[in-house]
Each structure stands twice: as C-alpha cells, then as structure tokens.
N, C-alpha and C positions, 0 to 999 in steps of 0.2 A: 439575726443581724440588727445591729442598732443603727439608727440614723441620728446624726447630729442635728441640732437645732439651727436652721439656717439664720435665724435672727441672731443667735448667739454669735455665729461666725461674722455677721455684718458688724456686730459690736466690736469684735476684736479688730477687724480690719479698720473701723472707724478710729479706735484707739490708737492703732499703729500710724494711721494718717495724721491724727492729732499730734502725736509725738514728733513726727518728721517735720510738721508744719510750724512747731513751736518757734523755731529760729526764723523760719521764713516769714512768719506773720507778726514778728516783733514782740513775742511773748504774751504775758497775761494782759487782760483789759482792766482788771481791778473794779472796784465798786465804791459808790459814794464819792467823797472828796478825791480819793485816789484815781478813780476814773476820769474825773475833770482834769486833774494834773497830768495824767498819762495822755490825755488829748491835747491839752493847751501846750505843754513843753514840746512835743514833736512839731506842732504847728509853728510855734516860735522858732524852732530850729530851721524849719524849712523857709520861713520868711527871712531869716538871717542869711541863709545861703543864697537865696534870690537876690538879696540886697547886695552882698559882696560881689556877686557875679555881674551885676548890672553896672552901667555907667553912671548911675545916679549919685553915688558917693562923691565922684569927682566933679559932677555938675553942681551939686549943692555944697560941695566942700565940707561935708559932714559924714560921720561914720566911716571913715576911711581906715582901713585895717591893712597892716602889712601882712605878708604871708605867714609869719611866725604867730602873730597875734590871732589870725584867722584860724590857724590850725589848733591853737590852745583852746579857743571857744568851741570849735568843732568837736574836739575831744571831750570837752567837759559836758556838752550835750549827750554824747555817746555813752559815756560811762555813767551819767546820771540815769539814763534810760536803761542801761544794762542792769543796774542794781535794783530799780524800781520795777522793771517789766519781767525780769527773770528771777524766779525764786532761788534761794540758796540750795535747797534740796528739792530734786524733781518730784512732783506730785504733792508737795507740801506748801501751803499758802498760795495756791494758784489763783485764787479769786480775790485775795486782798494783800496789801503791802504791810508787812510787820514793821514795827517802829525801828528795829535795828537796820532794816534795809534803807529806810529814809536817812538815818545817820551815815551809813556807809555811802549813799549816793551822793550826799551833800559833801563829805570828806573827799570823796573821789573827784567830784566836780571842782572843788577847791584846788586840789593838787594839779588837776589838768589845766585849769586857768591861771595857775601861779605865774607862769611866764608872761601872760597878758596883764595881770594885775600889777606885778613887780617888774615890768619890762625894763624900765629906765635903771632901776637899782641893779638888776642882773647884768645889764650892759656895762656898768660901771665896775663890775668885779668879775670879769670873765675868768674861768678856770680856778677861782678862789672862793668856793661856797662857804657861807657861814653856817652855823648850826641849824637855823631855821631852813635853809635851802637843802641841807642834808636830809633833814626829817621829812620834809615835803617830798623830796625826790625819791627817797627810799621807800617811803610810805605810798607814794604814787605808783611805784613799780609793783609793789605788792597788791594794791587795789586794782590796777590794770590787769594783772594776772588773774585775779579772781573775777573781774568783770568778763574777762575772755572766757573763763571756764563756764560761767553761767550762760553766756550767749552762744557759745560755739562748742562747748564740751572741753574735755580735759586735755586733748592732744596738743593744741597750740600753746596752751599754758606750759605743759611739760617741756616742749621744744624750747620755748623762750627761757624757761627756768634752767635748762641745761646750759644754754649759751651764757647766762649770767654766771653760773657756777664756773664755767670754763674760764671766764674773764678773771675771776678772783683766784682760781686754783691753778692758773697756768704754770707756775713753777713745779708743781707736784704731778703734772701730767706726764705720760710717757715721752720719750725724747721726740719721737717723730711729730707730736702735736704740741710740745710744750712751748711756753713764752714766758716772758719776764713776770707776768702778772700785773694787776692794777689794784690800786687802793679803793676803798670805799668812796673816797672824796672824788677820785677820778671817775669811777663808775657812775656816780650820781650826776656829776657835770656832764659827762659824755652822753649818757642815756636819757637824761630828763631835763637838763637845764640848757641844753643847746639844740642844734638842728642836725646832728649826726645820728641820733638814736630815734626814740619814740617820735619826736617832732620832726622827722626827716622827710625824704622825698615821698615815701609811701603815703604817709598821712596828708602831705601836701596834695597829692593826686586826689585822695578821697575827698579832701576839702574843696579843691578847685574845680575838678572835672566830675568825678564819679557821682557825687550827690545829686547834681541836677539832672544827669541822665536817668539815674534811678527814680527821681521825682517825676521826670517827664514820662517814664514808662508807667508809673503808678496813675498818673492823670490820664493817660490814653486808656488804661485798662478801666478806670472808673467811668470814663466817658462811654465805653461800650466798644472800643476798637478791638480788644482782644476777642470778644465773641464774634464780632464781624468778620475778622480774618478766619476764625475757625469755620464759620458758616460758608464763607466763599470757597474755601478749599474743599469742603464737603460737597457743596453744590457742583463744583467743577469736576471733581474726581470720583465722587461716590458711585458713578455708574460703571467704573472700570473693574477689572478683576481685583479683588481685595481693596475696593475703593476706600472704605473707611480708614484703612491702614495708610494708604497713600495720602489721604486728607490729613491724617495725623502728622506725617512727615512735612508736608507743605505748610500746614497751619503751625507747627512748631518753628519752622523757618521764618514764617511771617511773625510769629510771636517773639522771635529774637529781635525784631524792631521794638517791641514793647518792652521786653524784660530780658536782661542779661543773666538770668538765673535759671539753671536747668531744672531745679525743683519747682519754681514757679511755673515754668512751662509744662511740666508734668501734670500739676494739679489743675491748671486752667484749661489746657487742651485735652488732657487725659480723661477728665471726668465726662467728656463728650465723646471721644474717639474710642476709648478703650472697650466701653459697652457695645458700641456699634461694631468694632472689629470682632468681638466674641460673637456677636449675632450672625455675622456672615461666615463664620467658621474657624477664625482664628483660635487656637488654644489660649487660655488665660495667660500662661507664661510668655508665649510669643506676643500676644497683644500688649502686655505690659512692656516687653522688651523693645517692641517697635517704637512705643511712645518714649521710653527711656533713651534709646539711641537717637531719635529725632530731637528731643529736648535738649540732650547734652550737647549736640551740635548747634543748638540755638545760639550758644554763646560764641560761636564762630562766625555768626552772621553779622556782617556790617549793615548799616553804620553804627548801631549800638551793640557793642560786643560786651563781653565780661568786663568787670572792673580792671582785670589785669591788663587789658589792652591799653588803658589810659596810663597805667603805670609803665607800659613799654615806651610811651612817648618820652618820658623823662629819662628812663634808664638807657635807651638807645640813642636819645638825642635826635629824633626825627619828628616832623609834623604828624599829627594824628591821621591826616590824609594819606601819608605814606603807609601807615599801619593798615588802614582800610584797604588801600591798594594791594598790599602784600597778602591780605587775608581773603580777598574776594574770590579769586579762582579756587583755592583750596576749599572754601566754603561751599561754592557751587558744585565742585567735584563730589564732596561728601554727600550732599543732599541727592544729587542725581543718582550716586551709587547706592544710597539707602533706598531710594524709590525703586530702583531696579531690583534690589534684593527683596523687597516687599512684592514686587510683581512675580518674581520667580517663586517665592513662598506661596503666592496665590495659585500660580500654575502648578505646582507640585501637589497642592491640595484640591486642584479643579474647582476653585471658587468662582462665583459669579458676582457681578456688582448689583447695586440697587437700582430698580428701574426708574427712569425719569418719566415725568408726566408726558412731556412731548419730546419724542425722540428726533432730533434733527438728522438729516442725511449727511453723508460724508462731504458733499459739495457745500452744504450749508455751514458745517463746521469749519471747512477750510476758508470759506468766505469770511465768517466771523473773525477767526484768527487773523486773517490777512488784513481786515479792516481795523482791528484792534492794534496791530503791530504799526501799520501805516499811520493811523491816526495818532498813536503815542509818539512816533518819530516826528510827525509834523508838529504836533503841539510842543514837543521839546525844543524844535529848531525856532518855532515862533517865539516861544517864551525866552529862549536864551538870546536870540539876536534882537527881539523886541525890547528886552531889558537893556541890552547894550546900546541900542538906539536912544532910548529914553535917557540913559545916563549922558549921553553926548548932548542931548537937547536940553534937558532939565537941570543937569548939574547937580548942585546941593539939595534941590528940592525933590530929587528921585525917591529917596526912602519914604518920604511923606506920601507922594503919588502911589508908590508901590503898596504902601500899607492900605490906602483906600481901595485900590484895585483887589487886594487880597480879601478884604472884608466883603466887597461886592461878590466876589467869587464864592466866598464861603456862604453868604446868604443865599445866593442862587443855588448852589448845590444842596443846601439844607432844604430849600423850598422844593427842589426837585425831588429829594428823598421822601418828602411828605406825601408824594402821590402813591407810595407803597407802604405796606404795613411794616411796623417795626419788627425786628428779628426777635424771636423768643429766646430767652437765656436758659430755660429749663430743658434738660435733655428728654426726649420723648423715646423711651426705650421700644415702643411698638411702631416706630416710624418705618413705613414700608415704601415710601416714595421720597424722592429727592426734591428739595425745594428748587424752584426755577432759577436759573443761572442769572438771567437778566435783572429781575427785581431784586434779587439777593445782593448783587454787585452794586446796584443803584442806591440802596438803602443807606449806605455809608460812605459814599465817595469823599465826603467832606473830612472823614478822618485821616485821609491821606495828606491833606494840606499841612498839618504841622510837621509831618515827616518830610514832606518836600521843602518846607522852610528850613528844617535842620540840615538836609542834604545840601541844599543851595548855599547855605552860609559856610558850610564846611568845605565844599568842593569849588564853588564859583567865586564867592566873596573872599574865600580863605580866611575866614575869622578863626579865632582860637576856639577850641573845643567848648570852653566854659561859656564864651560869649555866644557861640552858636546854639548851645543848649539853653541859654537864658532866653534868646528871642523865640525859640520854638516852644519853650515852657510858657512864656508870657501868652503866646497865642493860644496854647492849650488851655491856660487858665480862663481866657475869654470864652473859648468854646464851651467849657464846663458850665460856665454861668449862663450862657445865652441859648444853648441848644434846646433846652426844655421850653423856655417860654416862646422861642421862636417857632418850634414845631406846634405848640398850642395855638399860636397866632395864625399859621398858615393852614392848619386844620380847622380853624374857626371853632376852637373849643373854649369853654369858660375856665376860669381859674388861673388867669395869667399871673396873679400875685403869688399864688401857691407855687407855681412852676418857677417863678424867679427865686423864691425862698429854697425850693428844692435844688436849684442850680448852685446856689451859695453853699448849701449843705454839702453837695457833692464836692465843690472846690476845697472846703476845709477838710472833709474827709480824706480827700486825696493828698493834701498837704500833710496830714497826720500819718497816713498810711506810708507815703514815701519816706518820711523821716524814720518811722519805725522799722521799715525795711532796711535802713541804713545802719541800724545799731551794730549789727554783726560785722558789716564791712568796716565801720569806724574803728572798732576795737581791734579787729584783725589786722588792719594796716598799721595801727599804733604798735601792737604787740610784735608784728613781723619786723618793725623798725628796730626792736631790740637785737634781732639777729643781724640786721644790716649794721647797726652800731657796733656789735661785738667784732664783725669782720674788720671794720676800720680801726677798731681799738687794739686788736691783738694781732692782726696780720695773718688770720687763719686762711685767708684766701690764697696766699702763696703756699701755705701747708698743704691745702686741698689740691693745688696744681701738682705738687710733688707726689702726694699720696695717689691720686688718680693716675698719673702717668706711670707710677710704679705697678699699680694693680692691672693696668690695661696694656702695659708694655708699649705705650705710645700710640696704640692703634685706635684710630679716630672712631671706627665703627663700634668697638667695644666701649669706648667712652660714651657714646651716644646711647648704647643699650644701658649702660650703668645709670646714666642720668634719667632715662625713661623709667627704670625701675624705681629710682629714688622718688620720682615725681609721683608715680602710682602709689608707693608705700606711704609717703607723707600725705598724699590726698585722701587717704582712708580716714584721716582724723582732722586734717586742715581744710579749710575752705579754699577754693580755687585761688582767691586773691593772695592769701598767705602762702599758699603752696608755691605759687609763682615767685613771690618775693624771695622766699627762702632758697629755692633751687636756683633761680637765676642769679641771685648774689653769689652763691657758692660755685656753680658749675659753668655758667656762661662764659666768664673769663677763661676757665680752664679749656673749654672746647675751642674757642678762638685761638688761644696760645698754643695748644698741642697741635691744632690743625696746621697753624703756620709753621711750626717746627717740622711737620710732616710734608711741607710742600704744598698745602692746600689752604686756600684762602676762604674762610667760612664768614660770610656777611653777619654782622652782629645781630641784625634784625631776624635772619633766619634761625639763629640759635635761641633767641627769645621766643619766636614763634614755636619752635620745637618744645620748649618747656611749657609754653602757654597751652599747647594741645594736650599734652600729657597730663598737666594739671586738671584740665577739664574732664578728660577720660576717667579720672579717679572717681568722678560721680557715679559712674555705673560699675566700678570695679568691686567684685565681691571680696571680702564678706561685708564691707562697710560702704556700700554705694547708696548714699541717701536718696538719689533719684530713683533708684531701683525699689527702695522701701516704700516711696510714695506711690509708685505705679503698681506695686504688689497690693498696697492697701486698697487701691481702686478695683483692680482685677480679681482679687481674691487668691492669687497665686502665691507660691513661696517666694519670698523676696530674694533668697540666695540663688534660686534657679532663674529668677527673672534677671538678676544681675548678671549671671553667666551667659545667658542668652543675648541680653543686651550688648555685653562685651564682644560676643561672636559677631553680632551685627556691626559693632564699632571697629572691628579689626581694619576695615577699609580706612577709618580715620587714624589708626594707629600707624599704618605704613606710610601715610602721606608725610609726616615730619622727616622721616628718613629719606624720602624721595626729594623733598625740596632742599635739604641740606646739601645733597650732591647735585641737584639739578635746580638751580636758583630761578630758572625760567617760570617755574610753577609759582613763584612769588612775584612774577612779572618784572624780575630783575634781569638786566642784560639783553632785553628784546631789542631787535634792530629795526622793527617796522610793524605795519599792520599784517602783512603776510606772516611774518614770524609769530605774531600773536595769535592769528587764527590757526596756524599749525600746532602751536603749543596747546591751545584750548582744545582743539579736536583730539590730539593725541592723548592729552590727560583724561579727558572724559571717556574716550574709548578705553584706555587702560583701566579706569575704575569700573566701567561696565563688565570688561572682561574679568577683572578680579572678583567682582561679585558673583559672576557665574561660577568661577573656580571654587570659591569658598562655599557657595550654596550647594555645590555638587549637582547642579542642574542648569541646563541652557535651553536647547530645544527639546532635549529629553535628558534623563539622568546621565551624568558624565562618568566615564570610566577613569581609572587611575592615571593612565598615560595622557588622557585628554586633560585632566586637571594639571598635570605638570606642564603640558604644552600651553595651556591658558595662563598659568603663572609665569611662564618664560615670555610669553607675548606681553604680559602686564609690565614686567620689568623692563623689557626692551623699549616699549612705548613711553614709560616713565623716565627711563635713563638710557637713551640711545648711545650717549658718549661712552658708556662703559665698555661696549664691544668695539665701537669705532676707534677708540684711543689705542686698542691693541693693534689695529692695522695701520692707522695713520696717527703717529704721535702728535698731540696737539701743540707742543712747543719744543723749542730747541734751546739748549743752554749755551750761552756764549760767555767767554771770559770777560771779567769785569773791566779789563783795560780797554775794551771796545765800546764802553757805555756811551761816551759822547757822540760816536758816530750814529748809535742807535737812537739816541734822544732826538735827533733831527727828524726821525720818522714817526715820533709819537705826536699825535694831534694835541692841540691845546686842551688842557684839563684832562688828558688821557692818562691811562695808568701806565706805570712802569713797575715791573715785577722784578724784585731784587732777591737774591739769596745771600743773607747777611750772617755773621757769626761774630761772637764776642763773649765776654763774661757778664753773666746776669748779676742782679742786685744781691743775690745770695752766694755769689762766688762760683757758680756753676758755668761750665762751657756750653753755650747755646747756639744752635744753628736754626734759623728760621726763615721763611719766606715772608716778604713784605710787599704790600700794594702801596704804592706812592703816586698820588696824582700830581702832574706836572703843569704849572700854570704856563701861559704864553710868555715868551721873553725873546730878546734878540739872539741869544746864544744859548748852547746846551748848559754852559756853566751857570748862566744867570737863571735858567729854568730850575736847575737843581737848588740854586741859592734861594730862590723864591719859596721853594718847598721846604726850606730850612736845612739843607744839606750841603756841605762842602766837602770834596774828596781830594786826596793826593795819591799819586801812584806809588806802590810799594811792592815791587817785584811783579808777580803775576796777579796781584790783587789791588783793590783801591781802598786805602784806609780812610776811615771817617775822621776828618780833620775838625769838623765843627758841626753842631746840631743846634738849631735856633730854639730858644725857649718858647714852648707853647706852639711850635710849628707843626706842619703836616708830618714831617719826618720824626719828630719826637713822639707825637701821637701814635705813629705807626710802630714804635717800639725800637727805633734805632738809637744807639748811645755812642758818645764820644769814645774813641779808642777801638771800636768795632772795625770789621773789615767787610767790604762788598766783595763777595767771592765770584759770583756769577750773576747774570741777569737773563730773563726769558724773552725770546722772540717767537711770535706766533707763527707756526707753519701754515703754509697754503695747502689746504686739503679740501676734498669734497665735503659738502655739508653732512653732519652726522645724522640728519633726519632720513638719509637714505636707507638706514637700518629699519625704517618703518616698513619698507617693501617686503623683506623676508618675513618680518613679523606679521603683516597683514595676510601674507600668502599662507603662513601656517595657521593663522586664525580661519581663513577661508576653508583650509583643509579639514579642520576640526568641525566647522559648521556643516560642511558637506557630509561628512561621516555621520553626524548627529540627525541631520534631516533624513538621510537614507534609513537610518535605524528607526527613527520616529515613524517613518512611513511603513516599515515593516511591522512595528508593534501595533500600529492602527489597522493592519490588514490591507494596506493599499499596496498595489504592485509596485516594484522598484522602478524608479525612472530609468529610462533608456540610456 
C-alpha cells in the first residue's frame, strides 16, 4: 500500500486556496514599477471615494461631482485595476503586467470616464450620439465584459452578452419573447451614454454606499478587529461541546460586521477554527461545512451586510435602517439555528470542549452575564439620554464636544487594553487550553467604537449610509495611525517614531486593500447594469411576467420555488451582487404582481430579501460554491462534499425566505407592540431550533421517522400559525364595492384599504388583482380617496374608476382609469392566530417526553415512574 506525500497534499490545497482568493484579494501584486502603480492607484481610488462621501467638497466649494460624474470615475478606476491586476489568461503573467494589459487598461479607463470628460457635450446631444460616442460606447461595452471576465470569471460576461444580443435580435426571437429590436445607436446611448444601463442605479450604489463599507471593513481587519472577534468567540465558547465549531459560527457572525463577503469570512475565521474543529473530533468535511455555513450567513448580519443590501435601498425605495430592521431577526434565527445544529453534531459524536484554565461555577457565570447585560443596558441608556441632554444644552457645539469625548474614551480604552498582552495572530495547532475570557475581551474593546459610531449614525442620527460610513471610516483611519504609537507610549517602550511610521503604513495598506477588494464589485455592478438596461430598453420584464405566470399556473409558491432555483443556478457563476441585480430586476415585479392577482399582498422588501437570501446561498451550492472551495482548501476535504454538507447545514436559511414571504412578522412588519414582538421572536427561534433537530435526525437522542415528521409540523406551525388558523377563522370578509364609503369611515388615518380591482392591462389582457391603498386623513370618505389619487362612481354593483391622479398612491398601487373596484376586504374579528402555538408546543412536549424516556433506557437508567 502506498502513502501519498502529505506535503504534496498541502501544496494542492494551497494552490486551491490561492485560486479561490485571486478575486477576493484583488488579483496580482506585480513587481517593480507595476507594483507601485498597483498600490498608488487603489489608494487614490479610496481617497477619491472618501472625498466625495464627505461634506468637504461643499464646504470648500471644490471637487463637487454629481452622481453621474462620480459613477464614471468610479468605474474608470475599477476597469483600470481589472486589466492591470488580473491576467488575460489564468496562470500566465501572474507576477508582471504585459504591455497590452496597460494599453487595454488605459482604453477601458478612458471609455468609462468618457461621460465625465465630455459631460457637457453629451448633455447637449441626448439620444443623438456622434461617431466618436458610438465607438467609445461600443468599445466600452466590449472592454467592460472582458474586465468582468478577468475579475469574476466568464459567467457574468456571458449573461450580459446574451442580454445585449437579445436587444439587437429582438425581431428574430420566438414570438413569446420577441420585441421590435433596437439599433446600435440606441443600444450605445441607452447602455453607455446615459444612466439607464451601465451607469445606472447599481453602479451608483457601488459608488455611493458599498465602497466605503468595504473600505471600513478592510480597515477594521488591518487594525486587528477580525482576529479580536475570533479570539473572543473562541474564549467564550471553546469549553462547550464542539466549542471550536460554535466559535466559528459566532466569529463569522461578528466578522459580518467587518466583511460583507462569505469567502473573506471563510479565509479569515476558517484558518483558525477549521483546524481546531478537526482537533476536537469534527471530520474535515463537516469542519469546513460549518465554517462555510457560518460565513455565508455573515452577509446576512447587520449593520454591514453584503453589497446587495445597499442596492435594496435604491430598488425598494426605503432607508437603509429599514433594510437592517427587516434583516435582523432572520439573521439572528439563522445563527442560533446553526449554533444548535453544531451542538447536536457534537452530541451525536460525544465530543468534549477544551478545558479552561479557571473553571467558574454556575453561579459565577450567571452573575457575570447578569452584570454584563445590566451594565450594557445602563451604558446604552446613559449614552442615549446623555447625548440627548447635550444636544439640548450645547446646540451646534454638540458634534465638537462629542468628538472630544469619543477621543477621550478611545484613549482610555486603549490605555486599559495595554495592561494585557496583545492577541497572537498565528494559530497554535497544539493549543490545549482556552485563553482567559476577561483579558481576551479587554484587549480590544476600543475596536467596538467605530462600529458604535456607524450604528449610532445610522440608527439614532439617521444619517445616510454613505455619510455614516464616512464618519466611522474617518475614525477608523485615526485609530489605524494612532494605536501603535499610543500602545508604545502606555507600555513605556522606545521607538515611538517607528510606531507612527508603522501606523501610517497600516493606513495606506488598508486604503489599497479596500480598493482592490472593490474591483470585482465595481465591474459586477456595472455589468449587471447591462441587464437592467435591457429590461427597460426592450420591455422583457412584462414578457417575464407572462412567461412565469404561464409555467407556474399563477401559483405563488411555484413562482417562489422557480425564483429560488434561478438564483441558485445563476449564483454558481455570478457574484452575490450581480445575482441579486439580475434576479430582482426580472423576478421581483413578477412575484409582487402575480401575488396581487392571487389576492395576496407581498411587500416589496420581502421579495427582495427573498432574492438576496438565495443569492447568498449560492456561495455554498455545489458544484461551484467558492466559499466551499476556500474551506476545503483549508480543511483538506473534498470541495464538493464540503459544499453539499454546508448546504445541508444551510437548509435552515433556505426555508426562512419562504416563511417570511407568507409571515411578514419575521421581517418585523405589521407588529402591534412589544408583546407581539416578543411572541414573534420566541416562536421564530423555537421553530428554528426544532427544525435543526428535525434535519439533524437527533434531539435528546436519535429521532425516529414519525418524530421527524412531528418536529417539521411543529416548525411549520410556529413559523406560520396563520396557515391553520385561516382554515378555521377566515381572516377577512369580502364586501361589495358599493359599500366602500361606509367602510372608509372605520379605516384609521394612513391605514390600509384592501381593494379587489379588475380591468384591462397595458398589454390588452383582462386582469384581476388585489391592491393595498393607504388612506390619508380628510373630512369625508370621498376626500380621503381623492387624497390617495382615486375617484370613483357607482356603476351597477361595482364602482368604476373615474380618475387616477398622476404619481399618486393609487397609480403606484397599479390602478388605472377605466378599471372597476369589484369588492373590498374587511378584517374579521377572531381569536389571535398565535393560539395555534399551544397544540404545537404540546406536540413538541410529547416528542421530548418520548425521546427522554428512550434516552434513559439506552443509558440503562430505569424508566421514570
């Protein structure tokens, strides 16, 4: 029997990891002058983004760029770096940049900045491009597709190319998807010379929001916050069953604050946690899969989520705080469910944790947690009301006083951290003791301050995302420069000048790293803009609605399954951001429209969250889950098996989007108060824990088939109690439209009115749909309807639409002149649907009782009386 050389295996794993990280790390570094340019250009890009996000251009009335100019410059940087940092042929010219790449980079940068350079001239000839415009636009499209291929692979370039071909070949397509076609002139103007295609909303979000958040994460990582979060999780959870695996879950959740990338999470936390998981007994495949599942969910963790979350702000038209609010409970449920899955895996394999140096008693642990919780709540109240008091007293001077206080707190926390040794960044494979919790936590408390600034600006001050990111990034820059010399000062060490120099080097390294990490996102959002531009140019969105309605038979559940499958398939080749843009552009309006036609109002943010979730899940979907490849490279396991196991762990994440489409309370929509919130949180977390037990085939002991069915039934009931309750107590009553004015008197100000309307759609089809219309306050029912943009007149047993205000709520809801209001809904008085939790919990208790009796028998303990 022959034995393979372990060093050779390590070489293969290293090569696999290097291949996966090529995109994540921003490509080749170069040598000589190329190395300098590939450092200076990203730094300049970062400084440009910080400048346009700051209030300084408006203060000094210098360097003010409108959104179109900023997008043009942003893309010019991205495509220049795509051609210079990524080789034309993988594995060739990895260490130097050939001449033809410099030429292509300059041509691409010129084409991208063409709108900025000739902004006035292009504004004077809208829709009438000259020959130069045509050459630049068409050449720019080709160069953009090549830049995307280099940075992200072939898949997104092919998708965009198909949509360009569809634009030109519309008349020759099958009847079901044919259109009138567009000329090259129209294509160039629409896709490159305006803001409907490449330079549209997606690239605008990359320019305005995403860059600074990615840069903020790169700075936190460079400062040592990523390592700090990993070590905290390990110190807190390493003593539990399967402790390193639980630490991987928690540290990946914390790393979601630092990075919105699943692959970045895998390679930062996984290099530490995967070897430790293997050491306590996890097989290599499961160790990698746990890290993959945890890291993929890192993009779901507020306040810094994946880049697609910022696109949602523009596409849905809600503040970023609303996106965070909708995402927070599902993210919490996902991580608690994964923690419990890991616990069950550890129980099945009878694992033990790693010993702590000092084992506190149960009373000591409870007292510590109580003090932490009470202290955190007290500190939050003091800060919140203290700042409110300062604003009332100091007025306009408050920001300056707050800045001084923040710096004092930073210096004090940094001085306190110097009483403890710095955390080691290298993984000690022979570590058999856990680091102490207290000193580990105290070494980096000051890392939390920039995150607090970010959350404060977003949630309390209600600043825009880019302005919030600017202030937190500015503070992070200050920390990078000062933490080294201040530590040297407080520890009374020599070499202060060298530490200042090292801090400045850290700052510029993080500026370069953040920009290099943005190359893929920059070209992805620009290329995905081609898809969005094609939709607006050809009207394929309407075609998609008809096509999906035909293949699904109008069934909302089938439409959702179809959308999920599309997201997973496209996600095998597209990055999450591009996947989200493509699928949400094509499918989100379809789901909302067909849901309304089936009498079901689907909030737009719920649909976009649905697409967002499945786009993220594609990162661990075999056979092309890049996060799984990264984890497999570290664990030494097969990447396909790792991806399959990771997807099994992530089934809990896959069911959540279906649940919150039909139960919007999981997105904190429609809650009536604190009690309703607590019931929703409790039921959702319990449901996810039960689902984890069902899918793992283990709870108190191994489950039998009927117990698994019972646990799944409990899960469904806790997630969606209304499904059963509606069968017993119908939630609404349909009333004739002629009684609508009497009902409006009972609708509160700005409350919803649910209408069943019918009429002829824009394509000549008879349509019946359900519409939600919010009614403003007014003196009479007629005036309330008029304020909402709707005027009706009686026509037999229905109410005919006599007028629809332009841009009104009625028009946005989808009502057109000439339609009829057939019926309206009134809410029935009925017991709360949460009463269904009682039989569900009784069934759960029955399963638990049976499992505990069986476990006692298996352990040889006499049955309980």
